[in-house]
VOBA-1610 file (N, C-alpha, C; in pm, whole numbers, padded with zeros to 5 digits, always signed):
BEGIN
Met-08206-05753-04335Met-08062-05763-04374Met-08002-05624-04384Lys-08072-05535-04451Lys-08022-05399-04465Lys-08005-05333-04332Lys-08097-05370-04240Lys-08089-05313-04105Lys-07959-05351-04039Tyr-07912-05478-04053Tyr-07788-05523-03989Tyr-07667-05456-04056Ile-07678-05440-04191Ile-07566-05376-04261Ile-07553-05231-04213Thr-07664-05168-04195Thr-07662-05023-04146Thr-07602-05016-04008Ile-07641-05111-03922Ile-07588-05111-03786Ile-07438-05138-03788Phe-07394-05233-03873Phe-07250-05264-03884Phe-07167-05149-03933Leu-07217-05081-04037Leu-07141-04961-04091Leu-07137-04851-03988Gly-07243-04838-03911Gly-07239-04734-03807Gly-07138-04763-03701Ala-07125-04888-03664Ala-07026-04925-03560Ala-06882-04904-03612Val-06863-04939-03741Val-06729-04918-03802Val-06690-04769-03804Leu-06790-04688-03841Leu-06768-04544-03846Leu-06734-04483-03710Ala-06807-04534-03606Ala-06780-04487-03471Ala-06640-04521-03423Leu-06599-04648-03453Leu-06466-04689-03411Leu-06358-04611-03486Ser-06383-04579-03609Ser-06287-04499-03687Ser-06269-04360-03631Leu-06383-04296-03595Leu-06376-04162-03536Leu-06308-04161-03402Ala-06329-04265-03326Ala-06264-04273-03191Ala-06114-04286-03203Ser-06070-04367-03303Ser-05928-04387-03329Ser-05860-04258-03369Cys-05926-04181-03456Cys-05867-04051-03500Cys-05857-03954-03385Gly-05960-03955-03299Gly-05957-03864-03183Gly-05844-03894-03092Ala-05816-04021-03065Ala-05703-04061-02975Ala-05575-04024-03037Ser-05557-04043-03168Ser-05430-04007-03235Ser-05407-03860-03232Gly-05509-03776-03250Gly-05490-03633-03243Gly-05455-03585-03108Ser-05511-03651-03008Ser-05481-03612-02866Ser-05337-03638-02839Ala-05281-03752-02885Ala-05142-03791-02859Ala-05049-03691-02926Asp-05077-03649-03048Asp-04989-03559-03121Asp-04987-03419-03059Ser-05101-03377-03008Ser-05104-03242-02953Ser-05028-03232-02821Ser-05002-03345-02753Ser-04928-03340-02629Ser-04779-03331-02650Ala-04729-03360-02762Ala-04584-03359-02791Ala-04524-03226-02779Pro-04578-03118-02847Pro-04518-02985-02831Pro-04516-02940-02686Glu-04618-02968-02606Glu-04620-02926-02466Glu-04508-02992-02394Ser-04482-03116-02419Ser-04371-03188-02352Ser-04237-03127-02389Ser-04220-03095-02519Ser-04096-03037-02570Ser-04066-02900-02509Glu-04174-02820-02502Glu-04161-02685-02442Glu-04120-02693-02293Ala-04181-02793-02227Ala-04149-02810-02082Ala-04004-02848-02064Gln-03952-02939-02154Gln-03814-02979-02144Gln-03723-02866-02175Thr-03760-02777-02276Thr-03675-02664-02310Thr-03669-02563-02192Ser-03786-02536-02135Ser-03792-02446-02017Ser-03707-02496-01903Ala-03715-02625-01874Ala-03636-02684-01766Ala-03488-02672-01795Ala-03450-02694-01923Ala-03309-02681-01961Ala-03257-02540-01941Glu-03348-02443-01982Glu-03306-02304-01963Glu-03286-02267-01819Glu-03382-02316-01734Glu-03370-02288-01591Glu-03244-02348-01534Ser-03212-02473-01577Ser-03095-02542-01530Ser-02967-02471-01572Ser-02967-02415-01696Ser-02845-02348-01743Ser-02827-02215-01673Ser-02934-02156-01621Ser-02926-02028-01556Ser-02858-02035-01421Val-02853-02156-01358Val-02794-02165-01224Val-02646-02138-01226Pro-02567-02202-01314Pro-02422-02171-01314Pro-02394-02027-01352Glu-02479-01965-01437Glu-02457-01824-01472Glu-02470-01736-01348Ser-02565-01765-01265Ser-02582-01694-01136Ser-02460-01711-01052Gly-02412-01839-01041Gly-02297-01867-00962Gly-02175-01792-01009Asn-02156-01785-01141Asn-02039-01712-01198Asn-02046-01567-01169Ala-02168-01508-01170Ala-02183-01368-01139Ala-02144-01336-00995Glu-02188-01424-00904Glu-02151-01406-00765Glu-02002-01416-00740Ser-01944-01520-00810Ser-01798-01543-00795Ser-01720-01418-00851Ser-01766-01366-00965Ser-01699-01251-01024Ser-01706-01129-00932Ala-01826-01111-00871Ala-01844-00994-00781Ala-01755-01010-00660Ser-01741-01136-00607Ser-01653-01160-00494Ser-01509-01134-00525Glu-01463-01177-00646Glu-01323-01157-00683Glu-01294-01006-00701Thr-01397-00933-00760Thr-01376-00785-00772Thr-01365-00718-00642Ala-01452-00757-00542Ala-01443-00695-00411Ala-01309-00725-00346Ala-01262-00849-00359Ala-01132-00885-00300Ala-01016-00805-00362Ser-01027-00787-00495Ser-00923-00710-00564Ser-00920-00569-00516Glu-01039-00509-00502Glu-01046-00371-00457Glu-00994-00356-00316Ala-01026-00455-00230Ala-00978-00452-00094Ala-00825-00460-00089Ala-00768-00544-00174Ala-00622-00559-00177Ala-00556-00427-00223Glu-00618-00359-00321Glu-00563-00232-00367Glu-00569-00125-00253Thr-00680-00133-00176Thr-00693-00035-00067Thr-00588-00059+00039Glu-00557-00188+00072Glu-00458-00218+00174Glu-00319-00179+00129Thr-00293-00203+00002Thr-00162-00174-00051Thr-00136-00024-00057Gly-00232+00048-00107Gly-00214+00192-00123Gly-00117+00227-00232Asp-00108+00354-00264Asp-00017+00396-00370Asp+00065+00515-00327Gly+00090+00533-00192Gly+00167+00644-00141Gly+00313+00636-00182Lys+00376+00751-00180Lys+00517+00763-00223Lys+00605+00757-00099Thr+00735+00741-00128Thr+00837+00742-00021Thr+00929+00863-00031Leu+00958+00918+00081Leu+01044+01039+00091Leu+01161+01009+00178Val+01280+01047+00138Val+01399+01028+00221Val+01455+01168+00254Val+01436+01209+00376Val+01478+01338+00426Val+01608+01321+00503Tyr+01703+01409+00483Tyr+01830+01388+00556Tyr+01905+01521+00574Phe+01981+01524+00687Phe+02080+01628+00704Phe+02213+01554+00712Ser+02311+01601+00636Ser+02442+01537+00631Ser+02553+01643+00654Ala+02636+01618+00755Ala+02741+01719+00790Ala+02869+01690+00711Thr+02903+01560+00692Thr+03029+01529+00626Thr+03007+01439+00500Gly+02885+01404+00466Gly+02856+01326+00347Gly+02821+01184+00374Asn+02843+01131+00497Asn+02812+00991+00523Asn+02661+00964+00524Thr+02587+01054+00586Thr+02437+01037+00591Thr+02383+01055+00453Glu+02442+01146+00374Glu+02399+01164+00237Glu+02413+01038+00154Glu+02521+00966+00176Glu+02545+00842+00104Glu+02439+00737+00139Ala+02412+00726+00268Ala+02309+00628+00314Ala+02171+00666+00256Ala+02141+00796+00261Ala+02013+00843+00209Ala+01997+00812+00061Gly+02105+00828-00014Gly+02104+00804-00155Gly+02071+00656-00185Tyr+02132+00565-00108Tyr+02106+00422-00123Tyr+01959+00390-00097Ile+01909+00448+00012Ile+01768+00420+00049Ile+01675+00469-00061Ala+01699+00585-00114Ala+01616+00643-00217Ala+01620+00554-00344Asp+01741+00512-00378Asp+01756+00429-00501Asp+01685+00294-00483Leu+01696+00234-00367Leu+01639+00100-00345Leu+01489+00100-00320Thr+01435+00210-00277Thr+01290+00218-00253Thr+01216+00297-00361Gly+01291+00361-00451Gly+01226+00443-00552Gly+01173+00573-00490Gly+01231+00614-00378Gly+01185+00735-00306Gly+01248+00863-00360Asp+01192+00973-00314Asp+01244+01103-00347Asp+01337+01153-00233Leu+01439+01227-00273Leu+01534+01282-00176Leu+01500+01429-00143Phe+01525+01461-00015Phe+01501+01597+00030Phe+01613+01630+00132Glu+01706+01718+00094Glu+01816+01751+00188Glu+01781+01866+00274Leu+01809+01857+00400Leu+01793+01963+00497Leu+01924+02044+00500Glu+01913+02168+00454Glu+02031+02257+00446Glu+02021+02376+00536Pro+02112+02384+00636Pro+02112+02502+00719Pro+02130+02633+00642Ala+02058+02733+00679Ala+02075+02862+00614Ala+02218+02909+00632Glu+02278+02878+00742Glu+02420+02908+00764Glu+02492+02771+00768Pro+02551+02731+00655Pro+02616+02597+00647Pro+02727+02582+00746Tyr+02748+02459+00790Tyr+02855+02424+00882Tyr+02986+02407+00803Thr+03088+02469+00853Thr+03225+02454+00793Thr+03296+02345+00866Asp+03412+02310+00814Asp+03496+02210+00882Asp+03532+02254+01020Glu+03560+02381+01032Glu+03594+02433+01167Glu+03474+02430+01264Asp+03356+02452+01208Asp+03236+02444+01288Asp+03214+02305+01343Leu+03260+02206+01268Leu+03234+02063+01305Leu+03349+02003+01387Asn+03441+02084+01433Asn+03553+02038+01510Asn+03507+02013+01659Tyr+03467+01889+01682Tyr+03413+01857+01814Tyr+03517+01864+01923Gly+03644+01854+01885Gly+03750+01863+01984Gly+03779+02004+02033Asn+03724+02102+01959Asn+03746+02241+01996Asn+03621+02293+02068Glu+03639+02329+02195Glu+03521+02372+02275Glu+03466+02507+02230Asp+03541+02574+02147Asp+03490+02701+02093Asp+03428+02687+01954Ser+03425+02561+01899Ser+03370+02545+01769Ser+03214+02560+01778Arg+03158+02574+01661Arg+03008+02603+01657Arg+02930+02486+01717Val+02957+02363+01678Val+02886+02249+01734Val+02907+02232+01884Ser+03027+02261+01927Ser+03058+02250+02073Ser+02974+02356+02150Arg+02965+02476+02098Arg+02888+02581+02166Arg+02737+02548+02159Glu+02692+02494+02050Glu+02551+02460+02038Glu+02517+02344+02132His+02616+02254+02149His+02589+02140+02241His+02580+02194+02384Glu+02661+02279+02420Glu+02662+02335+02556Glu+02540+02426+02584Asp+02498+02498+02485Asp+02387+02592+02501Asp+02273+02554+02409Glu+02167+02491+02463Glu+02057+02441+02383Glu+01987+02553+02308Ser+01991+02672+02358Ser+01925+02782+02286Ser+01985+02813+02154Leu+02110+02765+02132Leu+02175+02788+02005Leu+02143+02679+01899Arg+02068+02575+01942Arg+02038+02463+01854Arg+01922+02485+01758Asp+01859+02599+01766Asp+01749+02630+01674Asp+01809+02670+01540Val+01847+02574+01461Val+01913+02599+01335Val+01812+02623+01223Glu+01816+02739+01164Glu+01724+02773+01054Glu+01767+02694+00929Leu+01667+02645+00861Leu+01692+02570+00733Leu+01651+02656+00613Thr+01712+02630+00500Thr+01672+02702+00380Thr+01529+02660+00338Ala+01486+02540+00376Ala+01349+02493+00353Ala+01316+02383+00452Asp+01204+02391+00520Asp+01167+02293+00616Asp+01035+02222+00582Thr+00981+02249+00465Thr+00858+02181+00420Thr+00881+02128+00279Val+00809+02023+00246Val+00823+01952+00118Val+00702+01971+00030Glu+00719+01995-00096Glu+00610+02009-00189Glu+00537+01874-00199Asn+00406+01879-00204Asn+00323+01758-00215Asn+00343+01665-00096Trp+00360+01716+00019Trp+00384+01644+00142Trp+00275+01536+00161Ser+00154+01565+00130Ser+00044+01470+00155Ser+00052+01344+00070Glu+00132+01344-00035Glu+00145+01228-00123Glu+00235+01119-00064Tyr+00313+01155+00039Tyr+00408+01058+00093Tyr+00351+00982+00212Asp+00352+00854+00203Asp+00307+00762+00310Asp+00418+00719+00401Thr+00540+00708+00342Thr+00658+00662+00416Thr+00766+00767+00411Val+00821+00804+00526Val+00921+00909+00535Val+01041+00853+00613Phe+01157+00846+00549Phe+01282+00813+00619Phe+01345+00946+00661Val+01395+00951+00782Val+01461+01073+00835Val+01602+01035+00874Gly+01701+01093+00805Gly+01840+01060+00834Gly+01921+01175+00893Tyr+02021+01140+00974Tyr+02099+01241+01041Tyr+02227+01178+01101Pro+02330+01254+01127Pro+02445+01206+01201Pro+02413+01211+01350Ile+02485+01132+01429Ile+02465+01140+01574Ile+02560+01237+01633Trp+02510+01335+01707Trp+02588+01435+01779Trp+02565+01423+01927Trp+02668+01385+01998Trp+02660+01370+02142Trp+02542+01278+02181Gly+02526+01170+02112Gly+02427+01068+02148Gly+02284+01097+02102Ile+02261+01211+02033Ile+02125+01241+01983Ile+02130+01279+01838Ala+02014+01296+01776Ala+02010+01336+01637Ala+02065+01472+01619Ala+02148+01495+01519Ala+02202+01632+01491Ala+02081+01726+01484Trp+02091+01836+01564Trp+01978+01925+01580Trp+01928+02001+01455Pro+02004+02008+01349Pro+01949+02074+01232Pro+01821+02005+01178Val+01796+01873+01218Val+01674+01808+01173Val+01551+01852+01249Asp+01576+01912+01371Asp+01462+01950+01461Asp+01365+02041+01391Asp+01418+02137+01321Asp+01330+02238+01253Asp+01236+02171+01160Phe+01280+02071+01085Phe+01195+02000+00993Phe+01091+01917+01068Ile+01127+01849+01174Ile+01038+01766+01251Ile+00924+01853+01313Glu+00958+01967+01365Glu+00862+02056+01426Glu+00771+02122+01323Ala+00815+02138+01206Ala+00741+02213+01105Ala+00639+02129+01026Asn+00634+01997+01049Asn+00550+01912+00967Asn+00460+01820+01049Asp+00345+01789+00988Asp+00248+01700+01053Asp+00267+01561+00992Phe+00302+01461+01076Phe+00332+01327+01028Phe+00212+01233+01042Thr+00096+01289+01065Thr-00023+01205+01083Thr-00046+01116+00961Gly-00068+00984+00985Gly-00097+00892+00876Gly+00029+00840+00803Lys+00148+00883+00845Lys+00270+00845+00780Lys+00351+00749+00869Thr+00417+00661+00796Thr+00515+00570+00862Thr+00653+00640+00857Val+00712+00663+00972Val+00836+00741+00979Val+00945+00648+01026Ile+01059+00647+00955Ile+01168+00554+00990Ile+01298+00633+01002Pro+01351+00650+01122Pro+01476+00719+01137Pro+01595+00632+01102Phe+01703+00694+01057Phe+01829+00628+01038Phe+01942+00725+01062Cys+02055+00676+01106Cys+02164+00766+01137Cys+02299+00706+01091Thr+02401+00786+01093Thr+02537+00739+01067Thr+02626+00793+01179Ser+02723+00714+01217Ser+02818+00756+01320Ser+02941+00667+01311Ala+03052+00716+01367Ala+03174+00641+01369Ala+03169+00529+01471Ser+03104+00560+01585Ser+03099+00458+01691Ser+02966+00458+01771Ser+02904+00573+01786Ser+02781+00581+01864Ser+02667+00502+01799Gly+02580+00450+01883Gly+02462+00380+01827Gly+02345+00481+01804Leu+02232+00421+01766Leu+02113+00501+01747Leu+02065+00565+01874Gly+02083+00495+01983Gly+02042+00549+02112Gly+01891+00577+02115Gln+01857+00685+02183Gln+01716+00730+02191Gln+01684+00837+02087Ser+01771+00853+01991Ser+01749+00963+01895Ser+01620+00953+01824Gly+01579+00837+01777Gly+01454+00821+01708Gly+01336+00848+01795Glu+01343+00796+01920Glu+01236+00815+02014Glu+01219+00963+02050Leu+01325+01037+02063Leu+01319+01179+02094Leu+01256+01257+01980Leu+01291+01217+01856Leu+01232+01285+01739Leu+01083+01255+01732Ala+01043+01132+01760Ala+00902+01095+01760Ala+00823+01176+01865Glu+00882+01191+01980Glu+00822+01275+02087Glu+00808+01418+02040Met+00909+01468+01974Met+00908+01604+01925Met+00801+01623+01820Ala+00783+01523+01733Ala+00684+01533+01623Ala+00545+01524+01681Gly+00523+01426+01770Gly+00389+01411+01830Gly+00288+01344+01741Thr+00322+01315+01616Thr+00234+01249+01521Thr+00313+01151+01439Gly+00243+01057+01371Gly+00309+00966+01288Gly+00334+00830+01354Asp+00350+00728+01274Asp+00384+00595+01323Asp+00533+00571+01306Trp+00606+00592+01414Trp+00750+00589+01411Trp+00800+00445+01437Leu+00879+00393+01345Leu+00941+00261+01361Leu+01078+00275+01423Glu+01127+00161+01471Glu+01263+00158+01525Glu+01363+00185+01413Gly+01461+00272+01437Gly+01553+00311+01332Gly+01672+00218+01317Met+01765+00273+01243Met+01890+00196+01215Met+02011+00288+01215Arg+02116+00237+01269Arg+02245+00311+01268Arg+02340+00241+01168Phe+02400+00323+01082Phe+02495+00276+00985Phe+02637+00334+01020Ser+02739+00258+00992Ser+02872+00310+01011Ser+02907+00410+00905Ser+03016+00480+00922Ser+03058+00581+00829Ser+03080+00525+00689Gly+03117+00400+00682Gly+03144+00337+00551Gly+03026+00251+00505Val+02907+00306+00515Val+02788+00229+00483Val+02793+00183+00334Ser+02741+00065+00308Ser+02737+00014+00171Ser+02595-00010+00126Gln+02573-00020+00000Gln+02438-00047-00052Gln+02386-00180-00003Glu+02474-00277+00013Glu+02431-00407+00059Glu+02381-00401+00207Asp+02445-00316+00287Asp+02400-00297+00424Asp+02260-00240+00427Val+02237-00138+00339Val+02108-00075+00338Val+02001-00169+00285Gln+02035-00249+00182Gln+01942-00348+00126Gln+01897-00448+00231Ala+01994-00499+00308Ala+01965-00595+00412Ala+01866-00537+00514Trp+01885-00411+00551Trp+01793-00345+00647Trp+01657-00327+00588Leu+01648-00282+00468Leu+01518-00262+00403Leu+01442-00396+00391Asp+01514-00503+00366Asp+01452-00636+00360Asp+01389-00672+00492Glu+01458-00636+00604Glu+01405-00663+00736Glu+01280-00580+00765Leu+01276-00460+00713Leu+01160-00375+00736Leu+01038-00429+00665Asn+01057-00496+00550Asn+00946-00557+00478Asn+00836-00458+00447Leu+00875-00345+00397Leu+00777-00243+00361Leu+00704-00279+00236Ser+00571-00256+00233Ser+00493-00292+00114Ser+00501-00176+00014
//
């Protein structure tokens, strides 16, 4: 009888030990499962972070490219004015574009008598007839900080169908490489003609656009309409 009791107690003890072992095995697997879920969650959350970094880098590159295309160059309005009409137009252009003004002044200024086109002995008449007299010296033919200007407007009155020759000295004295150059003129009746093309040929450098002729009574509204058509950035 004792033998059977001993065998029975041994079986019970074995079953008890087996049950404890199975329970311990199940508990030890729980932390491993939790860590795996946490790792997976961290990996999953890292995907959008990588996407945001790429998007941010792309936006930064696009922004830098836009700034490069736009540039930050300044505008210069250069002009020679015999009677004040071109000066008025130049002033409007400078005001509307935020540009700087630079007046071309002959070392020997033109008087009213000099500008009497009807008198064949007047200064402009003699200069028109004899091209050697058209080399008009200016008080200044270069501009300080010239390299800072990306856009240059060049204004003048029309004399005998061409740009008044006092601007020639300025055109020949400067390098327009990399600049957008826009001629404009004033006249009572004559058009722009080939004046802009002849100046571009004389310069030999620069990106010269088609110019504009304004009447003697130019208005700010006229100038604004023209600038809108140019669509300068």
